[in-house]
DOGU-399054 format. One line per 3 residues: number of its first residue (from 1); their letters; for each residue x, y, z of C-alpha. Coordinates in nm, 2 decimals. Layout:
<nodes>
NUM = A = X/Y/Z ~ ...
</nodes>
This chain:
<nodes>
1 = MAM = 0.39/-1.46/2.27 ~ 0.25/-1.13/2.46 ~ -0.06/-0.98/2.30
4 = IAM = -0.04/-0.78/2.01 ~ -0.26/-0.42/2.00 ~ -0.50/-0.45/1.74
7 = GAH = -0.77/-0.22/1.59 ~ -0.93/-0.07/1.30 ~ -0.87/0.25/1.11
10 = VDS = -1.18/0.50/1.22 ~ -1.36/0.81/1.24 ~ -1.17/1.10/1.40
13 = TDP = -1.46/1.21/1.62 ~ -1.39/0.99/1.96 ~ -1.10/0.76/1.82
16 = IAE = -1.15/0.62/2.19 ~ -1.51/0.52/2.15 ~ -1.43/0.38/1.82
19 = AKA = -1.18/0.15/1.97 ~ -1.39/0.04/2.23 ~ -1.71/-0.05/2.02
22 = RGA = -1.44/-0.30/1.86 ~ -1.29/-0.44/2.17 ~ -0.97/-0.26/2.03
25 = QLS = -0.65/-0.18/2.12 ~ -0.57/0.12/1.95 ~ -0.69/0.33/1.67
28 = QFF = -0.58/0.50/1.35 ~ -0.74/0.77/1.15 ~ -0.68/1.09/0.97
31 = LGD = -0.63/1.43/1.13 ~ -0.85/1.64/0.88 ~ -0.94/1.53/0.51
34 = PQG = -0.71/1.29/0.36 ~ -0.75/1.42/0.01 ~ -0.67/1.79/0.07
37 = WKG = -0.37/1.98/0.17 ~ -0.57/2.18/0.48 ~ -0.34/2.11/0.78
40 = PRV = -0.44/1.91/1.04 ~ -0.73/1.95/1.29 ~ -0.83/1.76/1.62
43 = DYA = -1.22/1.67/1.67 ~ -1.20/1.51/1.98 ~ -1.40/1.68/2.19
46 = GGA = -1.13/1.91/2.45 ~ -0.88/1.89/2.16 ~ -0.56/1.73/2.18
49 = AAL = -0.42/1.76/2.55 ~ -0.79/1.58/2.62 ~ -0.76/1.31/2.37
52 = KAD = -0.39/1.24/2.47 ~ -0.50/1.23/2.83 ~ -0.80/1.03/2.79
55 = AEA = -0.61/0.77/2.55 ~ -0.36/0.71/2.82 ~ -0.62/0.64/3.04
58 = AGI = -0.86/0.38/2.85 ~ -0.49/0.23/2.72 ~ -0.57/0.30/2.37
61 = ALY = -0.30/0.36/2.12 ~ -0.33/0.63/1.84 ~ -0.20/0.58/1.53
64 = VHA = -0.20/0.93/1.28 ~ -0.22/0.79/0.88 ~ -0.12/1.11/0.64
67 = PYV = -0.30/1.21/0.41 ~ -0.32/1.05/0.07 ~ -0.20/1.32/-0.13
70 = LNV = 0.13/1.32/0.06 ~ 0.43/1.30/-0.20 ~ 0.78/1.39/-0.05
73 = AST = 0.94/1.18/-0.36 ~ 0.78/1.39/-0.66 ~ 0.98/1.57/-0.82
76 = NNR = 0.75/1.88/-0.91 ~ 0.83/2.16/-0.67 ~ 0.42/2.22/-0.62
79 = IRI = 0.40/1.87/-0.52 ~ 0.69/1.78/-0.32 ~ 0.73/2.12/-0.12
82 = PSR = 0.37/2.16/0.00 ~ 0.38/1.75/0.13 ~ 0.72/1.83/0.32
85 = QQL = 0.54/2.14/0.49 ~ 0.26/1.88/0.59 ~ 0.40/1.59/0.67
88 = QKQ = 0.55/1.80/0.94 ~ 0.25/1.95/1.04 ~ 0.11/1.58/1.06
91 = LTA = 0.39/1.47/1.27 ~ 0.39/1.79/1.51 ~ 0.03/1.74/1.61
94 = AAE = 0.05/1.37/1.60 ~ 0.33/1.44/1.91 ~ 0.04/1.65/2.06
97 = IGA = -0.18/1.39/2.08 ~ 0.11/1.13/2.20 ~ 0.03/0.94/1.88
100 = AGV = 0.25/0.58/1.83 ~ 0.29/0.68/1.50 ~ 0.22/0.87/1.18
103 = IVH = 0.22/0.68/0.87 ~ 0.27/0.80/0.53 ~ 0.26/0.64/0.16
106 = GGH = 0.57/0.60/-0.02 ~ 0.51/0.77/-0.29 ~ 0.58/0.77/-0.68
109 = LTA = 0.73/0.93/-0.96 ~ 0.63/1.01/-1.29 ~ 0.74/0.78/-1.61
112 = KDD = 0.95/1.04/-1.71 ~ 1.14/1.08/-1.38 ~ 1.48/0.92/-1.28
115 = PEA = 1.37/0.70/-1.00 ~ 1.72/0.81/-0.82 ~ 1.59/1.16/-0.83
118 = GFT = 1.27/1.01/-0.57 ~ 1.51/0.87/-0.35 ~ 1.68/1.16/-0.31
121 = NWF = 1.42/1.37/-0.22 ~ 1.31/1.13/0.07 ~ 1.65/1.18/0.20
124 = KAV = 1.61/1.50/0.21 ~ 1.28/1.55/0.31 ~ 1.36/1.28/0.65
127 = DGL = 1.66/1.47/0.70 ~ 1.45/1.81/0.73 ~ 1.20/1.71/0.92
130 = DIA = 1.17/1.72/1.35 ~ 1.08/1.39/1.40 ~ 0.87/1.38/1.76
133 = VPL = 0.70/1.02/1.71 ~ 0.77/0.78/1.51 ~ 0.78/0.81/1.09
136 = LIE = 0.61/0.52/0.93 ~ 0.67/0.46/0.56 ~ 0.38/0.24/0.40
139 = NTA = 0.46/0.01/0.10 ~ 0.19/0.08/-0.16 ~ 0.00/-0.13/-0.43
142 = GGT = 0.06/0.01/-0.77 ~ 0.27/0.22/-1.05 ~ 0.60/0.17/-1.20
145 = KAM = 0.78/0.44/-1.06 ~ 0.62/0.37/-0.72 ~ 0.94/0.46/-0.42
148 = ARH = 0.82/0.15/-0.21 ~ 0.59/-0.12/-0.42 ~ 0.87/-0.36/-0.48
151 = LES = 1.16/-0.51/-0.26 ~ 1.39/-0.37/-0.49 ~ 1.25/-0.04/-0.45
154 = IDR = 1.25/-0.02/-0.10 ~ 1.62/-0.17/-0.03 ~ 1.72/0.16/-0.26
157 = LWA = 1.47/0.38/-0.04 ~ 1.62/0.23/0.30 ~ 1.95/0.31/0.16
160 = AIG = 1.87/0.71/0.11 ~ 1.71/0.72/0.40 ~ 1.97/0.53/0.59
163 = ASA = 2.22/0.83/0.55 ~ 2.03/1.12/0.73 ~ 2.05/1.15/1.13
166 = NAD = 1.69/1.10/1.15 ~ 1.72/0.75/0.97 ~ 1.64/0.61/1.34
169 = KVG = 1.32/0.76/1.39 ~ 1.17/0.64/1.04 ~ 1.00/0.28/1.05
172 = FCL = 0.78/0.08/0.82 ~ 0.43/-0.02/0.80 ~ 0.33/-0.33/0.61
175 = DTC = 0.02/-0.36/0.44 ~ -0.07/-0.69/0.33 ~ -0.34/-0.62/0.03
178 = HAH = -0.07/-0.36/-0.07 ~ 0.18/-0.64/-0.09 ~ -0.03/-0.85/-0.25
181 = AGG = -0.16/-0.64/-0.52 ~ 0.22/-0.54/-0.56 ~ 0.34/-0.84/-0.67
184 = NEL = 0.49/-0.95/-0.33 ~ 0.42/-1.31/-0.18 ~ 0.32/-1.26/0.17
187 = LGL = 0.45/-1.61/0.26 ~ 0.84/-1.52/0.41 ~ 0.75/-1.12/0.34
190 = VDR = 0.81/-1.04/0.69 ~ 1.19/-1.18/0.66 ~ 1.25/-1.02/0.35
193 = VRA = 1.13/-0.71/0.42 ~ 1.35/-0.70/0.75 ~ 1.61/-0.79/0.57
196 = ITG = 1.61/-0.45/0.39 ~ 1.44/-0.21/0.67 ~ 1.58/-0.36/1.01
199 = RID = 1.20/-0.34/1.17 ~ 0.83/-0.40/1.05 ~ 0.69/-0.11/1.31
202 = LIH = 0.30/-0.19/1.22 ~ 0.10/-0.41/0.99 ~ -0.17/-0.29/0.78
205 = AND = -0.37/-0.59/0.79 ~ -0.62/-0.58/0.49 ~ -0.70/-0.88/0.24
208 = SRD = -0.76/-0.72/-0.16 ~ -1.02/-0.73/-0.36 ~ -0.80/-0.79/-0.65
211 = AFD = -0.57/-1.04/-0.80 ~ -0.21/-1.09/-0.73 ~ 0.05/-0.83/-0.88
214 = SGA = -0.29/-0.65/-1.00 ~ -0.17/-0.30/-0.89 ~ -0.47/-0.23/-0.75
217 = DRH = -0.56/-0.06/-0.40 ~ -0.91/-0.22/-0.29 ~ -0.90/-0.35/0.04
220 = ANW = -1.15/-0.63/0.12 ~ -1.31/-0.80/0.42 ~ -1.11/-1.12/0.52
223 = GAG = -1.26/-1.40/0.37 ~ -1.38/-1.18/0.07 ~ -1.05/-1.11/-0.10
226 = QCD = -0.79/-1.28/-0.28 ~ -0.50/-1.29/-0.04 ~ -0.33/-1.60/0.04
229 = PEG = -0.48/-1.63/0.40 ~ -0.22/-1.86/0.55 ~ 0.06/-1.57/0.38
232 = ARD = -0.18/-1.34/0.55 ~ -0.14/-1.48/0.88 ~ 0.23/-1.60/0.86
235 = VIR = 0.26/-1.21/0.82 ~ 0.09/-1.09/1.14 ~ 0.25/-1.42/1.33
238 = TAG = 0.61/-1.31/1.27 ~ 0.59/-0.92/1.22 ~ 0.53/-0.91/1.62
241 = API = 0.37/-0.57/1.54 ~ 0.04/-0.39/1.63 ~ -0.21/-0.45/1.38
244 = VVE = -0.48/-0.22/1.21 ~ -0.74/-0.35/0.97 ~ -0.93/-0.08/0.70
247 = TPG = -1.11/-0.27/0.57 ~ -1.49/-0.20/0.48 ~ -1.80/-0.17/0.73
250 = GPD = -1.74/-0.02/1.08 ~ -1.76/-0.19/1.43 ~ -1.91/-0.55/1.36
253 = EHR = -1.71/-0.63/1.03 ~ -1.40/-0.51/1.20 ~ -1.47/-0.74/1.47
256 = ADL = -1.47/-1.00/1.27 ~ -1.18/-0.91/1.06 ~ -0.97/-0.85/1.41
259 = AWL = -1.10/-1.26/1.49 ~ -1.04/-1.40/1.19 ~ -0.65/-1.23/1.25
262 = AEG = -0.65/-1.34/1.60 ~ -0.71/-1.70/1.54 ~ -0.39/-1.70/1.33
265 = L = -0.14/-1.57/1.62
</nodes>
């Protein structure tokens, strides 16, 4: 098997140095406040062009995680419209730094909403975006009206997106903590997801603090949580996709998590 690129979610100031400190081949980070609506910013000295050139020279792949507040599925205009606008800004900024992709959560609806409205809103969002780098939709852990928690919903989401001319620019990010907490068995999950999406572009390899089907999005370091370890290693081995740990701690803890995962490859 060819070497799988691995890394962690890190501070945005110098994602190249952060990757090197972890012995990693990639870094994921936010371009700005993950809980805010302000436009993306590049904190790296020298700006976007310098980050792109320096990352390429160092052989470090860059991934951008969109802010958590984005919810393009929402039926609330005050959330959906700014979410679309912000997602476009994230994609444009990610292209400027040469990112390998932008990760965004699948979003959710309120209890009174018709789920079909969320899938339609996702189609409209994807169809209206200028997608210069791959847009990777991430499965989520909680919510009864989530667009990407259960496989049945992901199936409906992919059917909706598939009608867009931009469908081939949309990929999937599989989070192991979210899958476990969302009620999806990890063993054999890659095949079940690929049967729907046709692809898995990135793995968020996180242990889960909480129990199976808890709906709780709380990450843990490997060996300290409740994910099935055999299932987790099955996911990273069969997906063959780049791996990001979004686990607690800094370089030392992340190196330990990446070493644990590497043992399963």
